LUMZA-764268 format. One record per atom (N, C-alpha, C, O, CB): residue in one letter; x, y, z. Coordinates in steps of 0.02 Angstrom, whole numbers, plus 50000, padded with zeros to 5 digits. Glycine has a CB too. Layout:
N
AXYZ ...
***
This chain:
287
M492986353461153 M492276353761139 M491946359361179 M491466362561157 M491946347161155 A492206360561239 A491926365861281 A492016372561247 A491576376861250 A492256365861351 R492596373661214 R492716379961180 R492236380761121 R491986386261109 R493446380361155 I492116375461085 I491656375761028 I490946377061053 I490576380961023 I491666369160986 A490756373861108 A490096375061137 A489996382361155 A489426384761155 A489996370661198 N490536385861171 N490496392961189 N490576397561128 N490646403661134 N491026394661240 G490576394461068 G490586398461006 G491286400260983 G491356405060944 G490196404561016 D491796396661005 D492486398160985 D492616395460915 D492706389460906 D492986395061036 R492606399760865 R492696397660796 R493406395060782 R493506390860739 R492536403460749 K493896397660819 K494576395360811 K494636388060831 K494956384060796 K495066399660852 A494326386260886 A494326379260909 A493966374760859 A494176369060847 A494006378760979 F493426377360831 F493056373460781 F493476372260718 F493476366860690 F492396376960763 E493846377360698 E494276376860639 E494826371660652 E494986367760607 E494586383660622 E495106371560712 E495626366660729 E495346359560726 E495666355060700 E495906368160798 L494746358660752 L494436352060752 L494286349760680 L494386343960662 L493786352160793 Y494036354460640 Y493886352960569 Y494516350660532 Y494496345660496 Y493576359160534 N495056354260541 N495676352560507 N495956345860532 N496266342160493 N496196358060518 L495846344360595 L496096338160624 L495756332060594 L496076326860583 L495996338260700 Y495106332560580 Y494726326760557 Y494586326760482 Y494436321460454 Y494076326460594 H494636332360450 H494436332760380 H494826327960336 H494526324360296 H494526339960354 R495476327760342 R495886323660298 R495726316260308 R495676312460259 R496636324960309 R495656314160370 R495516307060384 R494846304960354 R494796299660323 R495516305860461 M494336309160363 M493676307460336 M493676307760260 M493366303560228 M493156312260365 A494006312660232 A494016313360159 A494376307460127 A494166304960074 A494366319860139 R494916305160158 R495286299560131 R494856293260127 R494876289560078 R495916298160173 F494466292160179 F494016286360179 F493456287160128 F493326282560089 F493726285260249 L493126292760129 L492536293660086 L492706293460012 L492326290859972 L492196300260102 T493286296159993 T493466296159923 T493716289259900 T493806288159840 T493996301459909 R493836284659947 R493956277759928 R493316274459905 R493326269759865 R494276273959986 L492746276759931 L492106273559918 L491736276559858 L491306273159830 L491666274059979 T491896282559839 T491546285759784 T492006290759749 T492426293959781 T490896289259808 H491916291459684 H492296296459646 H491946303259649 H492206308259623 H492376294259573 R491376303459680 R491016309859686 R491276313759745 R491056312959802 R490246308559694 F491756318059732 F492056322059785 F491546326759817 F491596328359876 F492646326059757 D491046328959777 D490546333359805 D490126329859858 D489936332859908 D490086336059749 L489996323459847 L489596319659896 L490006318459960 L489736318960015 L489376312959867 A490646316859952 A491076315860009 A491136322360050 A491096322160112 A491776313459987 E491236327860016 E491296334260051 E490646336160086 E490656339260139 E491506339760002 E490086334360055 E489436335760085 E489356332060152 E489106334960200 E488866333760037 V489576325860153 V489536321960215 V489976325160270 V489766325760327 V489756314660203 I490576327160251 I491026330260300 I490736336760326 I490726337860387 I491716331560268 N490486340960282 N490206347360303 N489586346560345 N489486350160395 N490046351660242 D489156341760326 D488556340460367 D488746338160436 D488426339960486 D488116335260333 T489266333960440 T489496331460505 T489716337160550 T489526337560608 T490066326360496 F490126341560523 F490396346960565 F489876352460579 F489936356060628 F490996350060531 W489366352960537 W488826357660551 W488446355160613 W488256359160656 W488336358460490 V488346348560617 V488016345660676 V488466346660738 V488216348360791 V487866338160665 V489116345560730 V489576346560786 V489546353660812 V489526354760873 V490296344860765 W489526358560767 W489486365560787 W488846367060825 W488846370560876 W489546370160725 R488286364460798 R487636365960829 R487516362060893 R487156364360937 R487076364560779 K487806356060898 K487646351660954 K488216350961004 K488196346661048 K487456344760928 A488726355160999 A489296354561044 A489096355061117 A489406351861160 A489806360061028 R488586358861132 R488356359461201 R488066352861228 R488036351761288 R487836365061207 D487846348461182 D487556342161203 D488086336961220 D487926331761249 D487096339461148 F488706338261202 F489246333561217 F489396333761291 F489596338961319 F489886335161175 R489286327961325 R489346327761398 R490006325161423 R490126325261483 R488796323561426 G490436322961378 G491076320261400 G491046313161423 G491536310561450 G491336324461455 D490466309661412 D490426302561430 D490836298161383 D490996292561400 D489696300361430 S491006300761324 S491416297161276 S491946301861250 S491936307861264 S490976294261218 Q492406299161211 Q492916303361180 Q492596307661125 Q492126305361092 Q493496298961151 P492836313761114 P492566317861059 P492606314160992 P492156314760950 P492946324461054 S493146310360982 S493216306760918 S492666301760908 S492416300860852 S493896303260915 T492456298360962 T491916293460958 T491256296960940 T490866294460900 T491846289561023 W491136302560972 W490516306360959 W490496308860887 W489976308160854 W490466312361007 I491046311660863 I491076314160795 I491006308460745 I490666309060694 I491736317960782 L491326302860760 L491286296960716 L490566294560709 L490346292760655 L491736291360743 G490206294460764 G489506292360762 G489086296860717 G488666294460679 G489206292260831 I489206303360721 I488846308160679 I489026306960605 I488586306760562 I489006315460699 A489666306160592 A489896305160523 A489606298760494 A489426298560435 A490666304860520 Y489566293560534 Y489296287160510 Y488556287960490 Y488356285560438 Y489376281760564 R488176291360532 R487456292360516 R487386296560454 R486956295160412 R487096295660575 K487786301760447 K487746306060388 K487936302360325 K487636303260272 K488186312260397 A488456298160329 A488666294260271 A488116289360250 A487996288460190 A489306290460286 R487786286260298 R487236281660281 R486666285460247 R486386282960198 R486986278160344 N486506291260272 N485976295260241 N486156297160170 N485746296960125 N485826301560283 A486786299160160 A487016300960093 A486986294960046 A486796295659988 A487736303760096 L487166289160072 L487136283060033 L486426281760009 L486316280459950 L487386277060073 R485956282060055 R485266280660037 R484976285859990 R484626284259942 R484836280160100 S485116292260004 S484856297559960 S485146297059890 S484796297959841 S485016304359990 S485796295559886 S486126294959821 S485846289159782 S485736289659722 S486876294059830 A485716283559817 A485436277759784 A484736279059759 A484556276959704 A485446271659831 R484326282559800 R483636284159778 R483646288759718 R483266287859671 R483236287259835 F484086293759720 F484126298659665 F484346295159600 F484066296459547 F484616304359683 A484846290759607 A485076287159547 A484536282759519 A484456282259458 A485686283059564 H484146279459563 H483616275059540 H483076279059504 H482816276859452 H483316271259599 Q482896284859531 Q482396289059498 Q482636291359430 Q482246291459382 Q482226295159542 N483276293259425 N483536295359360 N483536289659309 N483376290659250 N484256298059368 L483696283759333 L483706277959287 L483006276559261 L482926274859203 L483986271759322 E482506277259305 E481826275959283 E481576281359236 E481226279959187 E481366275359344 A481746287659252 A481476293259214 A481836294259147 A481526296159098 A481506299559254 E482496293059146 E482876294859087 E483266289059057 E483626289859008 E483346300459104 S483196283059087 S483566277059063 S484316278359060 S484646276559011 S483306275058994 L484586281559112 L485296283159115 L485686277159142 L485396272759174 L485426289359158 T486326277059129 T486766271959156 T487256275359204 T487566280359187 T487146268259100 L487316272559265 L487776275359313 L488496274459291 L488686268959269 L487666272159383 T488896279659296 T489606279159283 T489976278459349 T489676279159402 T489856285359243 S490626277159345 S491016276259406 S491006282559448 S491076282159509 S491726274359389 S490916288359417 S490926294659456 S490266295759492 S490206300359532 S491066300559410 E489756291459480 E489106292259512 E488956286759561 E488406286359588 E488566292559459 E489456282359574 E489336276759619 E489226279459689 E489596283759712 E489926271859617 P488716276859724 P488616278859795 P489106275159839 P489476270859815 P487886277359817 F489106276859903 F489526273359951 F489326266059955 F488736264459946 F489476276660021 R489786261659967 R489636254659978 R489586253460053 R490066254560090 R490176250059945 T489006251260075 T488876250560146 T489376245860179 T489576247160236 T488176248060157 E489576240560145 E490036235760175 E490706239160192 E490986237860245 E490156229860129 E490956243360147 E491596246760160 E491516252060214 E491976253360253 E491866249960096 L490926255060217 L490786259860270 L490826256460338 L491116259260384 L490096263160260 R490546250560344 R490576246860407 R491286244760422 R491506245160480 R490116240760404 D491646242560371 D492336240460381 D492766246160407 D493176245260452 D492626237660316 W492666251960378 W493046257860401 W492876259560473 W493326260960513 W492896263960356 L492236259460490 L492026260960558 L492326256060608 L492546258060662 L491266260960563 E492326249660589 E492606244560634 E493346245560645 E493596245160702 E492476237560605 Q493716246960591 Q494436247860597 Q494606254160637 Q495066254160678 Q494756248260528 L494236259560623 L494376265760659 L494216265060733 L494586267560775 L493976271460628 H493666261760747 H493466260760817 H493986256560854 H494156257960911 H492786257360820 A494236251160820 A494736246860851 A495376250860865 A495706249760916 A494896240860807 G495556255360820 G496156259360828 G496106264260886 G496606265860917 G496316262960765 M495496266760900 M495406271660954 M495396268261022 M495576271361072 M494766275560943 G495186261961025 G495176258361088 G494676260961138 G494816260861198 G495846258661118 V494106263161115 V493586265661161 V492946261661150 V492846258561097 V493456273261150 T492516261761199 T491866258361195 T491366262861160 T491306268761175 T491616256461265 T491006259961111 T490506263761073 T489836260261077 T489796254161070 T490726264660999 L489316264161088 L488636261561088 L488306263361022 L488246269361006 L488226264361149 L488096258460983 L487766259560919 L487046257160923 L486916251260936 L488146255860861 V486576261760914 V485866260060913 V485646259660841 V485706264460804 V485436265360953 T485376253860820 T485206252860750 T484626248060743 T484516243760785 T485816250360710 H484256248860687 H483736243960669 H483986239260616 H483616234760594 H483096247660645 D484606240060595 D484906235960542 D485236229960575 D485766230560605 D485426240160500 Q484926223960568 Q485186217960600 Q485876216160575 Q486316214360614 Q484706212260590 E485976216560509 E486616214760480 E487166219260507 E487716216960522 E486596215160404 E487016225660513 E487496230360540 E487686228660612 E488276228660630 E487216237560537 A487186227060653 A487306225460723 A487726219060729 A488196218760768 A486646224760760 L487536213860692 L487886207460697 L488606207960671 L489046204360695 L487516202160659 E488726212260622 E489386212860593 E489856217160636 E490446215460643 E489346215860524 L489596222560664 L490026227460698 L490116226060772 L490646227560800 L489746234260688 A489616223360804 A489616223160877 A490016217260905 A490056211960874 A488906222760903 E490306218360963 E490596212961002 E490086210261052 E490126204561075 E491226215361039 H489596214361069 H489056212561115 H488406215561089 H488366221561078 H489216214961189 V487906211361078 V487266213561050 V486726213361105 V486706208661145 V487066209060989 V486296218461105 V485726218461150 V485096219161107 V485016224061070 V485766224361203 V484646214261111 V484016214361074 V483476216861121 V483376214161175 V483836207361045 M483106222061099 M482596225061141 M481916225161105 M481886226261045 M482796232161162 F481386223961144 F480706224661120 F480316228861170 F480316227361230 F480376217661108 D479996234061145 D479576238361188 D479966240961248 D479706241461304 D478966234461213 G480606242661236 G481016245561289 G481286240661339 G481596242661389 G480616250561325 R481186234161328 R481436229061375 R481946224661340 R481886223161280 R480846224761402 I482456222661378 I482976218261350 I482706211161344 I482496208161394 I483616218461394 A482706208561282 A482486201661270 A483066196761274 A482976191061296 A482156201161202 Q483666198961254 Q484256194661256 Q484866198861243 Q484836203861206 Q484206188861205 S485426196961271 S486056200361258 S486616195261259 S486576190061292 S486186206061309 G487156196861222 G487736192461220 G488126193461156 G487966197961117 G487516185161226 P488646189461145 P489016189961082 P488556188661023 P488096184661028 P489606184861082 P488676192060966 P488226191360908 P488096184160887 P487526182260873 P488506195060850 G488636180060884 G488546173160864 G488116169160911 G487716165060890 G489216169860858 E488186170460976 E487786166861026 E487056168761022 E486616164461025 E488056168261096 V486916175261014 V486226177561010 V485886174960947 V485306173060947 V486186185261012 Y486276174860892 Y485996172660828 Y485876165060828 Y485346162760805 Y486466174560771 D486356161260852 D486306153960850 D485896150960906 D485626145460898 D486996150960851 H485836154560962 H485466151861019 H484976157161046 H485066159661101 H485956149761075 P484466158761007 P483976163761030 P483626161461093 P483476155461101 P483456165260974 A483486166161138 A483196164361203 A482446163661202 A482156160961248 A483386169561254 S482116165961149 S481386165761145 S481166165361073 S481556166861028 S481086171961180 P480546163361061 P480286163260992 P480316170160959 P480426170560898 P479566160760992 K480206175360997 K480206182060968 K480906183960944 K480966186860889 K479966187161019 V481416182460982 V482106183860961 V482286179660900 V482606182060853 V482606182661018 A482076173260901 A482226168760846 A481926171160781 A482246170960728 A481976161760861 S481296173560783 S480966175960722 S481216182760700 S481196184460641 S480216176160732 F481466186760748 F481696193460732 F482376193460699 F482496197260651 F481716197660795 L482836189360724 L483526189560700 L483616185060639 L483596178960644 L484006187360755 G483726188160582 G483916184460522 G483366180960485 G483486178460430 G484406179460541 G482756180760512 G482216177360478 G482266169860489 G482816167060490 G482216178860404 A481696166560498 A481706159360512 A481046156260490 A480526159560487 A481826158060586 N481076149760473 N480476145860462 N480176144060529 N480526142660577 N480636139560420 L479516144060532 L479156142160593 L478706136260579 L478296136360533 L478746148160620 L478786130960619 L478356125160617 L478046124160686 L478376125560736 L478746118760594 T477436121660689 T477116120260753 T476806113260751 T476536111160700 T476576125560769 A476856109760808 A476556103160814 A476476101660888 A476856104260929 A476996097660779 P475976097560907 P475886095860977 P476426091161003 P476706087260964 P475196092760988 V476546091561068 V477056087361100 V476726081061128 V476216081361161 V477416091261156 F477026075261113 F476816068961143 F477446065061161 F477886063861120 F476356064961094 S477456062961225 S478026059061250 S478686062561237 S479186059261219 S478026052161218 G478696069061245 G479316072861241 G479556074261171 G480126076461161 G479846069361277 R479126073161120 R479336074361051 R478756077361012 R478166076461029 R479576067761017 A478926080960958 A478426083660912 A478546080560844 A479106080060820 A478466091460908 D477996078460812 D478046074760749 D477906079360691 D477366082360686 D477556068860749 F478396079960644 F478316083860583 F478386078960524 F478906078560492 F478836089760578 G477846075460511 G477866070560457 G478326064860476 G478216061460526 G478106073860391 A478856063860437 A479326058360450 A479856060260501 A480286056160518 A479656056060385 V479836066460525 V480366068860570 V480076070360638 V479546073460644 V480696075260541 E480416068060690 E480246069660758 E480766074360787 E481366073260780 E480176063360801 V480526079660819 V480986084560849 V480916084060925 V480356084660951 V480826091860824 P481466083060961 P481426082661034 P481166089261063 P481376094661042 P482106080961064 A480726088761112 A480456094761144 A480886096561205 A481216092161233 A479726093661165 P480886102961225 P481246104761286 P480966100961347 P480396098661346 P481206112361299 D481376100161398 D481166096461457 D480546099561489 D480146096061520 D481726096261508 S480466106061481 S479896109461513 S479246108561475 S478716110261501 S480036116761519 A479266105761414 A478666104961374 A478206099661403 A478446094461427 A478846103261301 R477556100961401 R477056096261427 R476686093061369 R476586096161316 R476566099961474 D476466086861378 D476096083361325 D475466087361307 D475096089661351 D475906076261348 G475346087961243 G474746091361219 G474856098661201 G474476101361161 G474216090961271 E475366101861229 E475476108861212 E475856109261146 E476196104561125 E475866112461268 L475796115061113 L476116115961048 L476866117361056 L477076121061101 L475786121661010 L477246114261013 L477966115661010 L478086119960949 L477896118160893 L478386109061007 Q478416125660959 Q478616130060904 Q479336128360885 Q479776128460929 Q478536137660922 V479456127060822 V480116125160799 V480346130360748 V480006131360697 V480126118060769 F480916133460761 F481206138360715 F481826135460683 F482246132460716 F481376144960753 V481886136360618 V482496134360583 V482636139360527 V482186140960488 V482426127060554 R483246141660524 R483426146860476 R483506143760406 R483716138060400 R484066150560497 P483336147660355 P483366144960286 P484046142060267 P484086137060231 P483186150360237 H484596145260290 H485256142760270 H485486136860311 H485996133760296 H485756148360276 D485106135060365 D485286129160405 D484956122760378 D485126117360401 D485076130360477 L484496123460332 L484166117560303 L484596114660247 L484836118260204 L483466119360277 K484686108060248 K485076104660197 K484626099860159 K484206096460188 K485666100860230 L484726099660093 L484316095560050 L484716089660022 L485316090160013 L484026099659993 R484366084160009 R484656078359976 R484136075559927 R483536076659934 R484866072860027 R484376072059878 R483926068659832 R483616062559866 R483926059459910 R484306066559768 V483006060859847 V482666055059875 V482906048759838 V482706047459782 V481896055759870 R483336045059872 R483576038659843 R483436032859890 R483356027159868 R484316039059827 A483416034359953 A483266029160003 A483016032760066 A483066038860071 A483896024660018 K482766028960113 K482526031860175 K483126033960218 K483616030360225 K482086026860213 H483066039860246 H483596042460291 H483266044460357 H482866049160358 H483976048560259 P483426041060411 P483136042860476 P483286050260492 P483846052660483 P483416038360532 G482776053660516 G482866060660536 G482766065560480 G482816071660491 G483536061560565 L482636063260419 L482536067760363 L481816067160339 L481526061760337 L483026066160305 A481516072860321 A480826073060298 A480796073760223 A481216077060193 A480436078760331 V480296070560193 V480196071260121 V479766077460109 V479236078160139 V479856064960091 A479996081860065 A479626087860048 A479606088459971 A479996085259936 A479946094260080 R479156092659947 R479106093759875 R479306100959859 R479086105659892 R478386092259849 I479726101659808 I479946108359787 I479376111859750 I479106109259702 I480586107859742 E479206117859774 E478686121759742 E478966127159696 E478716128159640 E478236125059794 R479506130459718 R479806135759678 R480566135759688 R480806134159742 R479506142759695 V480916137659635 V481646138459638 V481816145259609 V481666146659551 V482006132659599 K482136149459650 K482336156159628 K483086156959635 K483356156259690 K481956161659667 R483416158459580 R484136159559581 R484276167059590 R484056171159550 R484476156859516 I484636168659644 I484776175659661 I485526176459669 I485796175359723 I484386177959726 G485856178359614 G486576179159618 G486916172559633 G486836167559598 G486776184359670 G487306172559688 G487696166659706 G487326161659750 G487616156559768 G488296168859741 Y486696162959766 Y486326158059806 Y485646156759775 Y485416160359731 Y486246160559879 V485316151459799 V484676149359773 V484176148959831 V484326146259884 V484726142459737 R483576151759820 R483036151359869 R482516146459845 R482246147159790 R482716158459883 I482376141459886 I481916136059867 I481326135959916 I481426135959976 I482276129259865 S480726135659889 S480116134959930 S479906127659930 S479836124659877 S479546139559903 L479806124859990 L479626117859998 L478946117160031 L478726121660068 L480156114260039 A478616111560018 A477996109860051 A478086103060085 A478256098160051 A477386109860001 L477956102760150 L477986096460187 L477326092660178 L476826095660160 L478136097660262 P477316086160192 P476706082260183 P476116084960223 P475536084260201 P476836075160202 G476256087960280 G475706090560321 G475456097360300 G475006100060331 G475926091060391 G475736100160246 G475516106560221 G475946112360243 G475856117960220 G474816107860243 E476426111160288 E476866116560310 E477336118660254 E477516114660211 E477276114360372 S477526124960255 S477976127760204 S478656129160235 S478706131160293 S477676134160172 L479176128160196 L479856129660217 L480216133460162 L480096132260103 L480236123260235 T480656137960183 T481096141460136 T481816139360149 T482046139460206 T481016149160141 V482156137360096 V482846135160100 V483286139960060 V483106141860004 V482936127960075 E483856141960088 E484336145960051 E485006142260050 E485286140760103 E484416153160083 S485256140859991 S485876137059984 S486326140259931 S486076143559886 S485726129759965 P486976139159936 P487426141559883 P487216138559816 P486996132759812 P488166139859899 R487296142459764 R487086140259698 R487456133859677 R487166129559644 R487206145759647 S488096133359696 S488486127459676 S488196121059706 S488206115859673 S489206128259699 E487926121459768 E487636115559799 E487006113259763 E486916107259751 E487476116959873 I486586118059745 I485956116259711 I486096113859640 I485766109259616 I485486122359709 D486586116859607 D486766114559540 D487026107359542 D486866103259499 D487306119059508 E487416105759593 E487676098959600 E487116094059617 E487116088359595 E488216098759655 L486626096359657 L486066092159676 L485606090859615 L485336085359608 L485656095359732 G485536095959572 G485166095059511 G484416094059521 G484116089659490 G485426089259474 V484106098159564 V483396097459577 V483016103159544 V483296108359526 V483256097359654 A482356102159535 A481936107059502 A481246107059534 A481076102559572 A481886105759426 A480846112159519 A480166112659545 A479766106459528 A479806103859473 A479826118959518 G479376104159578 G478956098359568 G479266091859592 G478916086859598 G478786097659497 E479916091859606 E480256085759626 E480256084959702 E480236089859739 E480976085759600 P480276078659726 P480336077459798 P481066077959820 P481516076259782 P480036070559817 V481176080159881 V481846080359910 V481806078459983 V481266078760014 V482166087459901 L482366076560011 L482416075460082 L482686081860115 L483166084860090 L482876069360098 V482386083860170 V482596089960204 V482786088360276 V482426084760311 V482046095360202 D483356090860297 D483626089660363 D483406095160411 D483566100960402 D484406089260361 L483026093260462 L482756098060511 L483146097760577 L482916100560627 L482026096660524 R483716094460578 R484066093360642 R484346099860671 R484536099960730 R484616088360633 A484396105160631 A484636111560658 A484076115760688 A484186121460709 A484986115560603 A483466112960690 A482886116760714 A482966118360789 A483246114460827 A482236112760703 R482696124160808 R482726126460878 R482026126360906 R481606130360886 R483046133660883 P481876121660953 P481196121060979 P481056125661039 P481506126961079 P481056113860999 F480436128061044 F480206131861102 F479516129261122 F479086128361080 F480176139561085 A479426127961187 A478786125861212 A478296131661208 A478496137461208 A478846123261283 E477646130061206 E477116135061199 E477146140261254 E476996146061242 E476436131761199 H477336138161315 H477346142761371 H478016146261379 H478136149761429 H477176139061435 A478466145461330 A479126148661334 A479046156261334 A478576158761302 A479576146461275 P479486159961369 P479446167261369 P479516170061299 P479926167761259 P479986170261414 Q479116175061284 Q479136178161218 Q479666183561214 Q479756186661162 Q478466181061199 
***
């Protein structure tokens, strides 16, 4: 890298030849558009040529180049998708296999495998939650330049340290109710409050849409609340259901389509909803 930083074109050519085949092999697995794959490779090495002086040696050159290639591939994916969408709207065209953009999931899979093979530590800064949770072994959530929580992705997702982290990661339903005698009452359901909660203060309860489970109303079930289905939207392999609790609170449920088909419910019907996966936070909890 030092030779390239000093303008050594021979060193740059050697680096290009070393990485070109590996990158081309991956990119052409994702798209039949060889021109798009070559564009990503060329853009990557143009940045390497111009920014070689910025390489400080804190990481392996391969890690640095890989990071540039990943960002360029993502940009190409988004630009290609926007261009295709505009063409479809303007000319009612149909995409052929030779016009397919990169698939983001395979891009992540390639990055993960390549990174594992190199055996080096990589820092990825991203606003894409799915990307962070899928790729990282250790996630750091930051707000306004401060660390709100860090840890393994599953731990941060399942056990958020604050209401802000809970609402930021993955989306969540929010319910609020006052605390009395260590519990908050949500209609027919009582949620235990944290030990630090004081009587009279509001308890914020977060529960993710996919953690809510529905049952038909056939008998009383302790710990389950009766709600009314307002809307049912089928989206591919899953179903999104909007519920209204007796107190006026709204909940969103996301379930596999097979589960909802087996349940056989429709808009306007009552259902039992399980809130036992809810994560409570006292009003004075750190944000």
